[in-house]
N, C-alpha and C positions, 0 to 999 in steps of 0.2 A: 351739543353736539361736539360743534363746528369749535367750539371755542375750546374745549379739552382737547383735542386733536392738532390746535395751535400752538397749544400749550407743552404738550406734551411731545409733539416735535421740537420745539425749540431745545427744551432739555435737552432731550437726546444729545440735538448737534451741539452744545454747548458739554455736556459729557465728554464725548467726543473728541471734539476740539483740546480742551481740555486735556485729556490725555494722550493725544499726539501730541503736543508740545511737551507731556513730561517726558513720552520716551525719544525722543527728538535730542531735550536735554539730558538725559541718563545717558545716550547713545553718545551724545559729545565730549561727556568726561567720561565716558568708557575709552574714547578715542585718544584724550590728551594724557590717560594714567598710563595706556600701552604704548603711545609715543611718546613718552618719559623715558619711559623702561627702554625703548631702541633708541634713540638716543644719548641716554646716558652710557657714562664708559668709567665705569670702577678704575682707580687709581690709588696709590700708595696717600697722597694727601687728601682724599677726597673722593668722594664724584663730581665726573668734572662733565660738560653736554662734546657732546662729539661739534664737529664744525671743519669747513670746506678748509681745505686748505690754503697757507699764507704761501702768497706768490714770491718763491726764492730771485724775484729780480730785485721787487722791490718792495717787495713785504704787506702788500695791500691785500685785500681779503679776493676771495673769487669767487665766481656762481658756475654750478651744471649747465652747460651748454651742449646741446645736439643741431647738430648740423647733417643734413641730407644731403650723401654726394648725387645720386641717382634718383630716378622718378620712378613710377610704378612700373613694375613690369612681370611679364606671366612666367611663373616660375612652374607652373603645372597646368592640365584642365583634366580636372576628376569630372565624373560624371555627377550631375545634378541632385541632391541628396536632396531640396525641398518639394523639387516638382517631377513628375512621371518621364521627361521629357529636355533634351537638354543637357550641360554640362557647367560646372562652375570652374570658374577661371582661381587659380590660388597666387595672387597677386603679391610681390615682395618687393620692397627698401632700401638703401644700404646706405650711412655714413657714419658718422663718428662723435664719439661723446667725448667730451673733455672739460676740466676745469680755466675758465676765463677769467683774469684779473680786471674789477671795475677799475684799477686804475691807470695800469702800462697795457692791458691788452692784450699781453701776456698768454700760450695756451700750455697747458702740464697736462701730463697725464692721458695722452691724447687716446682712445683702441676702439676698433670700430662695436658696429652696432647693426643688428637689420629688423625689418620686423614686417609681419604678415597680416593680410586680411583675404576673404574671401568673397568674389562677384559672383552673386548667384545667373548664370546665362538660362537658366532653365524653363519653360510652358508647359504647358497643357497642350493638348491635341485640340484644332475647330473641327 
């Protein structure tokens, strides 16, 4: 009986492990297909992949860069949604997003960005 249970558990573990591998592989392939369709752009000459802008100064390649110009600061304080007492702080930070040339360091296409997060300061009564 013990040997049968061990064999059954081993077989089940193999089945579940192989199923998750196949699911991950199909998900990865699905992402590749959807990503390639987003990254492709049809032109008169055919389909060409989208690329980052070329540096206007030296012709080098550019990368998208984020630079945060402020630290996190409290934007609002609201009643806590997680616990019966206390408050949640809504924090925000601001920054810039731009393309930076990997060859000469020139910045192009700079624009402002911001992000928020919620920090729970709630508590239970003692």
